C-alpha positions in Angstrom: -26.0 -61.7 -55.2 -28.0 -59.5 -52.7 -26.3 -61.7 -50.0 -23.0 -61.5 -51.0 -24.2 -57.4 -51.1 -24.9 -57.4 -47.7 -21.9 -59.6 -46.5 -19.8 -57.0 -48.1 -22.0 -53.9 -46.5 -21.6 -55.9 -42.9 -18.1 -55.9 -43.2 -17.6 -52.6 -44.5 -20.0 -51.6 -41.1 -18.5 -53.3 -38.6 -14.5 -52.4 -40.1 -15.6 -48.6 -39.7 -17.8 -49.1 -36.2 -14.4 -50.6 -34.6 -11.8 -48.1 -36.6 -13.9 -45.2 -34.8 -14.2 -47.2 -31.3 -10.2 -47.4 -31.5 -9.9 -43.8 -31.9 -12.2 -42.8 -29.5 -10.3 -44.7 -26.8 -6.8 -43.9 -27.7 -8.4 -40.0 -27.5 -9.9 -40.9 -24.0 -6.4 -41.5 -22.3 -6.2 -44.9 -22.1 -3.2 -47.0 -22.7 0.8 -46.2 -22.0 0.2 -42.4 -24.0 -2.6 -41.0 -22.6 -3.7 -39.5 -26.0 0.1 -37.9 -26.4 1.8 -39.9 -28.9 5.5 -38.3 -27.7 5.1 -40.3 -24.4 4.4 -43.9 -26.0 8.1 -44.3 -26.7 9.6 -42.3 -23.6 7.3 -42.8 -20.3 10.7 -42.8 -18.5 11.1 -39.1 -19.3 7.6 -38.4 -18.1 7.7 -40.3 -14.7 11.3 -38.2 -14.3 9.5 -35.0 -14.8 7.2 -35.8 -12.4 9.1 -37.1 -9.6 11.6 -33.5 -10.5 8.2 -31.1 -10.5 7.4 -32.8 -6.9 10.6 -32.5 -5.4 10.7 -29.1 -6.2 7.9 -27.6 -4.7 8.4 -30.0 -1.5 11.3 -28.3 -1.1 9.6 -25.0 -2.3 7.4 -25.3 0.1 8.9 -24.3 3.4 9.8 -21.4 1.9 7.2 -20.2 0.5 4.8 -20.9 4.0 7.8 -18.5 5.5 7.3 -15.9 2.8 3.6 -15.9 3.7 3.9 -15.8 7.3 6.0 -12.6 6.7 4.0 -11.1 4.3 0.8 -11.7 6.2 2.6 -10.3 9.6 3.9 -7.1 7.3 1.2 -6.5 4.8 0.4 -2.7 4.0 -2.6 -3.5 2.0 -5.8 -5.7 2.6 -6.9 -7.9 0.5 -8.9 -5.5 -1.6 -5.3 -3.8 -2.6 -6.5 -0.7 -0.4 -4.4 0.4 2.6 -5.5 -0.1 5.3 -6.8 2.7 6.7 -8.7 2.8 3.7 -12.0 1.3 4.5 -12.4 3.1 7.8 -12.6 6.2 5.7 -14.9 4.8 2.4 -11.5 5.6 0.4 -11.6 3.7 -3.2 -7.7 5.1 -4.5 -9.6 7.5 -7.1 -7.5 10.4 -5.3 -4.4 11.3 -3.2 -5.4 12.1 0.5 -3.9 15.0 2.8 -3.1 13.9 6.3 -3.6 17.1 7.8 -2.4 16.6 10.9 0.6 14.9 10.2 1.8 16.6 7.0 2.1 13.6 4.5 0.0 12.5 1.1 -1.0 9.3 0.8 0.0 9.2 -3.3 -2.7 6.3 -4.7 -0.7 6.3 -8.3 2.6 5.5 -6.8 1.1 3.3 -4.3 3.3 5.3 -0.9 3.3 8.3 0.8 5.1 11.8 0.4 6.7 14.0 3.6 8.6 16.6 4.3 11.8 15.8 6.0 15.7 17.0 6.0 14.5 19.9 3.7 13.2 18.3 1.4 9.9 16.1 0.3 10.2 11.9 0.9 8.6 9.1 -1.1 8.4 6.0 1.1 5.9 3.0 -0.5 5.6 2.2 3.5 4.1 4.3 6.3 6.3 6.4 7.3 8.3 6.1 11.1 6.9 8.7 12.9 3.3 7.5 11.7 3.6 3.9 12.5 1.6 4.4 16.0 -1.2 6.2 14.0 -4.7 4.8 13.6 -4.4 5.7 10.0 -8.1 5.1 10.3 -9.4 7.5 12.5 -7.2 10.5 11.6 -8.3 13.5 9.6 -8.1 13.2 6.2 -8.8 15.5 2.7 -9.4 14.1 -0.6 -7.8 16.0 -3.0 -10.1 15.7 -5.5 -9.1 18.6 -7.4 -5.9 17.1 -8.7 -5.3 14.6 -11.2 -4.2 11.5 -10.1 -0.9 11.1 -12.4 0.6 14.7 -10.4 3.0 14.8 -7.2 0.5 15.6 -4.9 3.6 17.5 -3.0 3.2 19.8 -5.4 -0.1 21.8 -4.2 1.4 21.5 -0.6 0.9 25.5 0.5 -2.7 25.3 -1.0 -4.4 22.4 1.1 -1.9 23.8 4.4 -3.6 27.0 4.2 -7.5 25.1 3.6 -6.9 22.8 5.5 -4.8 24.0 9.1 -3.2 21.0 11.5 -5.0 20.5 14.7 -3.1 22.3 17.8 -3.9 19.2 19.4 -1.3 17.0 18.2 2.3 17.0 18.7 4.6 14.9 16.8 8.1 15.7 16.5 7.7 16.8 12.5 9.8 19.7 10.7 7.2 21.1 8.4 7.5 22.3 4.9 7.7 26.4 4.1 4.8 27.7 2.8 
């Protein structure tokens, strides 16, 4: 009687152990399905998608390489997301910036520059053409700390132009807005 119970108990434990081992191996990715039953029946479909993706990315790689070279050549910002001149002034995009010698504002909220041309204020995300050859890292700036970041800095031109006049040593062909 004891022998029959012992043999039955051994068989039950052996079957439980072998079943759990089979489940564990299936979950680890052994076999065709890699743990995903949906690919067991249709493994060819999986291979086709992998091949398509690989070819697609090979074709697109040239385009991305070319695009990255263009971006590096023409980038406006350093790798922290600030304008290239910001590091020289220890600027961290918390305030508008007034380039007093050029009557130009940098607006971090909109991510660009505001300047006066053709009797109106013009916004551009790039450095304006008349500042293309100017080292803005050495230009005199004034942080507009008392103006909320959401406001347009050009509305405060009169106040800042009077408080911080232009240098007489810098000559640029620029029409100035009226006070």
